[in-house]
C-alpha positions as CSV (number, residue, x, y, z in Angstrom):
1,M,-81.1,267.4,18.4
2,I,-83.4,264.4,17.7
3,S,-87.1,265.3,17.6
4,K,-89.6,263.7,19.9
5,N,-91.3,262.2,16.9
6,K,-88.2,260.5,15.7
7,I,-87.4,259.1,19.2
8,K,-91.0,257.8,19.4
9,L,-90.7,256.2,15.9
10,I,-87.4,254.5,16.8
11,H,-88.8,253.2,20.1
12,S,-91.9,251.9,18.4
13,L,-89.9,249.7,16.0
14,K,-89.1,247.4,18.9
15,Q,-92.6,246.0,18.3
16,K,-93.5,243.9,15.2
17,K,-96.8,245.7,14.5
18,H,-95.0,249.0,14.2
19,R,-92.2,247.5,12.0
20,D,-94.9,246.1,9.8
21,N,-96.7,249.4,9.6
22,E,-93.6,251.5,9.0
23,R,-91.8,248.9,6.9
24,L,-88.6,249.7,8.8
25,F,-86.2,247.9,11.0
26,I,-83.3,249.0,13.3
27,A,-79.7,248.0,13.1
28,E,-77.0,249.2,15.5
29,G,-73.2,249.3,15.8
30,P,-70.4,249.8,13.2
31,K,-70.3,246.1,12.2
32,V,-74.0,245.4,11.6
33,V,-74.7,248.8,10.1
34,G,-71.6,248.7,7.9
35,D,-72.5,245.3,6.5
36,L,-76.0,246.3,5.7
37,I,-74.9,249.6,4.1
38,D,-72.8,247.5,1.7
39,F,-76.0,245.6,0.9
40,F,-78.4,248.6,0.4
41,P,-78.6,252.2,1.7
42,P,-80.4,253.0,5.0
43,T,-83.4,255.3,5.2
44,A,-81.9,257.2,8.1
45,I,-78.7,257.2,10.2
46,F,-78.3,258.5,13.8
47,C,-74.6,258.6,14.5
48,M,-71.8,260.3,16.5
49,E,-69.5,262.7,14.5
50,Q,-66.5,260.3,14.7
51,W,-68.4,257.6,12.9
52,I,-69.7,259.7,10.1
53,S,-66.2,261.2,9.5
54,N,-64.9,257.7,8.9
55,N,-67.8,256.4,6.9
56,H,-69.3,259.4,5.0
57,R,-68.3,257.9,1.6
58,L,-70.6,254.9,2.3
59,I,-73.7,257.1,2.6
60,G,-75.8,258.0,-0.4
61,N,-77.8,261.1,-1.0
62,E,-81.1,259.2,-0.2
63,T,-80.1,258.7,3.4
64,E,-81.1,261.1,6.1
65,I,-78.1,261.8,8.3
66,N,-78.5,262.9,11.9
67,I,-75.4,263.7,14.0
68,V,-76.1,262.9,17.7
69,S,-74.3,263.1,21.0
70,E,-73.6,260.0,23.1
71,E,-76.4,261.0,25.4
72,E,-78.9,261.3,22.5
73,L,-77.7,257.9,21.1
74,R,-78.3,256.3,24.4
75,K,-81.9,257.6,24.4
76,I,-82.7,255.8,21.2
77,S,-80.5,252.8,21.4
78,Q,-81.8,249.3,22.1
79,L,-78.4,248.3,23.5
80,Q,-77.1,248.6,27.0
81,N,-73.9,250.1,25.6
82,P,-74.7,252.1,22.4
83,Q,-72.1,251.7,19.6
84,K,-71.7,255.0,17.8
85,V,-74.4,254.4,15.2
86,L,-78.0,253.4,14.8
87,A,-79.7,253.1,11.4
88,L,-83.1,252.5,10.0
89,F,-83.4,250.2,7.0
90,S,-86.3,249.4,4.6
91,I,-87.9,246.0,5.0
92,E,-89.0,246.2,1.3
93,K,-85.4,246.9,0.1
94,Y,-84.2,243.9,2.1
95,N,-86.8,241.6,0.6
96,N,-86.3,243.0,-3.0
97,K,-82.6,242.3,-2.9
98,F,-83.3,238.6,-2.6
99,I,-86.2,238.3,-5.0
100,T,-84.3,236.2,-7.6
101,K,-82.9,233.7,-5.1
102,K,-84.3,230.2,-5.6
103,I,-84.3,227.1,-3.4
104,S,-82.4,224.3,-5.2
105,S,-81.8,220.7,-4.3
106,D,-78.2,221.2,-5.4
107,K,-77.6,223.8,-2.6
108,L,-78.0,223.6,1.2
109,S,-80.8,225.5,2.8
110,I,-82.2,225.7,6.4
111,A,-85.9,225.6,7.4
112,L,-86.9,226.7,10.9
113,D,-90.1,225.2,12.4
114,G,-91.3,227.6,15.1
115,I,-88.0,229.0,16.4
116,Q,-89.1,231.5,19.1
117,D,-86.0,233.0,20.6
118,P,-84.6,236.0,18.7
119,G,-81.1,235.2,19.8
120,N,-81.3,231.7,18.4
121,L,-82.7,233.0,15.1
122,G,-80.0,235.6,14.8
123,T,-77.3,233.1,15.6
124,I,-78.6,230.6,13.0
125,I,-78.5,233.3,10.4
126,R,-74.9,233.9,11.3
127,I,-74.2,230.2,11.1
128,A,-75.8,230.0,7.7
129,D,-73.6,232.9,6.5
130,W,-70.5,231.1,7.8
131,F,-71.3,227.9,6.0
132,G,-72.3,229.6,2.8
133,I,-76.0,228.9,3.1
134,E,-78.0,231.6,1.3
135,N,-81.6,230.7,2.2
136,I,-83.5,230.2,5.4
137,I,-87.2,229.3,5.2
138,C,-89.1,230.1,8.4
139,S,-92.6,228.9,9.5
140,N,-95.0,231.8,10.1
141,E,-94.8,231.0,13.8
142,S,-91.1,231.7,14.0
143,A,-89.6,234.8,15.6
144,D,-89.5,238.0,13.4
145,V,-86.2,238.4,11.5
146,F,-86.5,242.2,11.9
147,N,-86.7,242.1,15.6
148,P,-83.7,244.3,16.8
149,K,-82.4,241.4,18.9
150,V,-82.3,239.1,15.9
151,I,-80.6,241.8,13.7
152,Q,-78.0,242.3,16.5
153,A,-77.3,238.6,16.9
154,T,-76.6,238.1,13.2
155,M,-73.6,240.5,13.5
156,G,-74.2,241.7,9.9
157,S,-74.9,238.3,8.4
158,I,-78.5,239.4,7.7
159,A,-77.0,241.3,4.7
160,R,-76.0,238.0,3.1
161,V,-78.7,235.5,4.0
162,N,-82.2,235.5,2.6
163,V,-84.8,234.8,5.3
164,F,-88.5,234.4,4.3
165,Y,-91.7,233.2,5.9
166,T,-94.3,230.8,4.7
167,N,-96.6,227.9,5.7
168,L,-93.7,225.6,6.2
169,Y,-95.5,222.3,6.0
170,A,-97.3,223.3,2.8
171,Y,-94.0,224.6,1.3
172,L,-92.0,221.4,2.2
173,N,-94.8,219.2,1.1
174,S,-94.9,220.8,-2.3
175,L,-91.3,220.0,-3.1
176,P,-90.5,217.0,-5.4
177,E,-90.6,213.6,-3.7
178,D,-86.8,213.1,-4.2
179,F,-85.9,216.5,-2.6
180,P,-83.7,215.7,0.4
181,L,-85.2,216.9,3.7
182,Y,-83.1,216.4,6.8
183,A,-84.0,216.9,10.4
184,T,-82.4,216.0,13.8
185,L,-84.6,213.5,15.6
186,L,-84.1,211.1,18.4
187,D,-84.7,208.1,16.1
188,G,-82.3,209.4,13.4
189,E,-79.0,208.1,12.1
190,N,-75.7,209.2,13.6
191,V,-74.9,212.4,11.8
192,Y,-71.2,211.5,11.9
193,K,-71.7,208.3,10.1
194,K,-74.5,209.3,7.7
195,Q,-73.6,209.9,4.0
196,L,-75.0,213.4,3.4
197,T,-75.9,214.9,0.1
198,S,-74.4,218.2,-1.2
199,G,-77.7,219.9,-1.1
200,G,-81.2,219.8,0.5
201,I,-83.0,221.4,3.4
202,I,-82.0,221.0,7.0
203,V,-85.2,221.4,9.2
204,M,-84.6,222.5,12.8
205,G,-87.5,222.6,15.3
206,N,-88.9,224.7,18.1
207,E,-86.7,225.1,21.3
208,G,-89.2,223.3,23.5
209,N,-91.3,221.0,21.3
210,G,-88.9,220.2,18.4
211,I,-90.3,219.6,14.9
212,S,-94.1,219.6,14.5
213,P,-95.7,216.2,14.0
214,E,-97.0,217.0,10.4
215,I,-93.5,218.0,9.3
216,K,-91.9,215.0,10.9
217,K,-93.9,212.8,8.6
218,I,-92.4,214.2,5.4
219,I,-88.7,214.2,6.6
220,T,-86.8,211.9,4.2
221,N,-83.5,211.8,6.2
222,K,-83.5,211.6,10.0
223,L,-80.3,212.6,11.8
224,Y,-79.2,212.3,15.3
225,I,-76.3,214.1,17.1
226,P,-75.0,211.6,19.6
227,T,-73.7,212.6,23.1
228,F,-70.2,211.6,24.2
229,Q,-71.0,211.9,27.8
230,T,-71.2,208.5,29.5
231,S,-72.6,209.7,32.8
232,T,-76.3,209.3,33.5
233,N,-76.2,212.9,34.9
234,K,-75.8,214.7,31.6
235,A,-77.4,217.4,29.4
236,D,-80.6,216.0,27.8
237,S,-80.5,218.3,24.7
238,L,-78.5,220.8,22.7
239,N,-79.4,224.5,22.0
240,V,-81.0,224.6,18.6
241,A,-78.4,227.1,17.2
242,V,-75.6,224.8,18.4
243,A,-77.3,221.8,16.9
244,T,-77.7,223.7,13.6
245,A,-74.0,224.5,13.6
246,I,-73.0,220.9,14.1
247,V,-75.2,219.6,11.3
248,C,-74.1,222.3,8.9
249,S,-70.5,221.5,9.7
250,E,-71.0,217.9,8.9
251,F,-72.6,218.7,5.6
252,R,-69.7,220.8,4.6
253,R,-67.2,218.2,5.8
254,N,-68.9,215.6,3.7
255,L,-68.8,217.8,0.7
256,T,-65.1,218.5,1.2
257,L,-64.4,214.7,1.4
258,Q,-66.3,214.1,-1.8
259,K,-64.1,216.5,-3.6
260,I,-60.8,214.9,-2.5
């Protein structure tokens, strides 16, 4: 049986202030938990007996294991339909795993300027993983990567992508003058016709306001995703995660063409 204190702790981790205090975040479901366990061991696991029977070999001695019923799992789950396992992971261990990773102009990275929606952030992390992008630099105003909704939306990709927070303008402005900075803007060049470099940083803006004016000024390569809808009655914008996927795909397509 799960103690009231543990239930209270798990529920408290929905809020950033408690995640910051406890230095813990929640992951749920066999896919997300399994990918993170491959990355580093959880602090505690709350799981149904069937799950632990199939995955016991993955769990180290340092992990507290709690066998729970379906009803108990439902009490602590953040999901509408609980998925056999919930785990608590250390924020410090996540950060420490990526401590040696560097931003390089030879590799592609993503910068997020005020992304607010947890689902968008999680999906962008998953997109980065798909396209082999290791680093995402977030402005301090962006959604918290350890929000349970973000973790769930990554579908385990959080284990392979480094996400860190900084004063984004100061960080981008400190890079060498010839460091390629890309962003999707209305006055940009057609992304399907633009010759793209193999590396650099793709900057994506806030869902409602786009890229902040100060960061716009230091963008060296402006891109535009054209619409193919000829009707005047059409969508006026793309979801930021969808736009990120399109731009990343074009970068990788250009890189593939360069190698032919």
